[in-house]
C-alpha positions as CSV (number, residue, x, y, z in Angstrom):
1,M,167.0,150.2,82.3
2,P,168.4,147.2,84.1
3,E,171.6,147.2,86.0
4,V,173.1,143.8,86.4
5,R,176.0,143.3,88.9
6,I,177.9,140.1,88.9
7,G,180.7,139.4,91.4
8,F,183.3,136.8,90.5
9,R,186.8,135.5,91.1
10,L,189.2,134.5,88.3
11,A,189.4,130.7,88.4
12,D,193.2,130.7,87.6
13,L,194.0,133.5,90.1
14,P,191.4,133.5,92.9
15,E,193.9,135.2,95.3
16,L,193.3,138.5,93.4
17,G,189.9,138.8,95.1
18,V,186.4,139.5,93.9
19,F,185.8,141.5,90.7
20,S,182.6,143.1,89.7
21,F,181.0,143.2,86.2
22,V,178.2,145.7,85.7
23,S,176.0,145.7,82.6
24,T,172.8,147.4,81.5
25,S,172.0,144.7,78.9
26,W,168.4,143.6,78.7
27,E,169.5,140.3,77.3
28,L,171.7,139.6,80.3
29,A,169.0,140.6,82.7
30,A,166.6,138.2,81.0
31,E,169.2,135.4,81.5
32,L,169.6,136.0,85.2
33,P,167.0,133.4,86.4
34,A,168.8,130.6,84.4
35,L,172.2,131.8,85.7
36,A,170.9,131.8,89.3
37,A,169.5,128.3,88.8
38,A,172.8,127.0,87.4
39,L,174.7,128.5,90.4
40,E,172.3,126.9,92.9
41,V,172.9,123.5,91.4
42,A,176.6,123.8,92.0
43,V,177.5,122.2,95.3
44,V,180.9,123.7,96.0
45,L,182.6,125.7,93.3
46,A,180.9,126.9,90.1
47,L,183.1,127.5,87.1
48,G,181.9,129.6,84.3
49,V,182.9,131.9,81.5
50,L,182.3,135.6,81.0
51,R,182.7,136.8,77.4
52,C,181.5,139.7,75.3
53,E,180.1,138.5,71.9
54,L,180.3,140.9,69.0
55,V,176.9,141.5,67.4
56,E,176.8,143.2,64.0
57,F,173.9,144.0,61.7
58,I,172.6,146.6,59.2
59,T,169.3,148.4,59.9
60,R,166.6,148.7,57.2
61,S,167.8,152.3,56.6
62,G,171.3,151.0,55.9
63,L,173.0,152.0,59.1
64,A,175.7,149.6,60.3
65,V,175.3,148.8,64.0
66,S,177.8,146.8,66.2
67,Y,178.0,146.3,69.9
68,R,179.3,143.8,72.5
69,R,176.7,141.6,74.2
70,P,177.8,140.1,77.6
71,V,177.3,136.4,78.0
72,V,177.8,134.4,81.2
73,E,177.9,130.6,81.0
74,V,178.2,128.2,84.0
75,D,179.9,124.8,83.8
76,R,181.1,125.3,80.2
77,T,183.0,122.2,79.0
78,Q,183.9,123.5,75.6
79,V,187.3,125.1,74.7
80,L,187.3,128.7,75.8
81,A,187.3,131.5,73.3
82,Q,190.4,133.7,73.2
83,D,188.7,136.7,74.7
84,A,186.8,134.7,77.4
85,V,187.5,135.0,81.1
86,R,187.2,131.9,83.4
87,L,185.2,132.6,86.5
88,A,184.7,131.0,89.8
89,A,181.5,131.9,91.7
């Protein structure tokens, strides 16, 4: 099982210090190379968004499943979702 640790500051309140986000999501672990590449491209300050997407589905046996999938995006220019957190890496 992966253990992804991401350190970040809040873009609007950087003086609060560094926060840590920990996830065991396989999907987030698979996205790490792209995230690392996006952060390497940023010259000075990389702005991004951390959000937890709701995923819902029903299994073949009829069991309703729902969970939150962590998503990290760098240099997002769209309007932020209400539950998103702006990050500065």
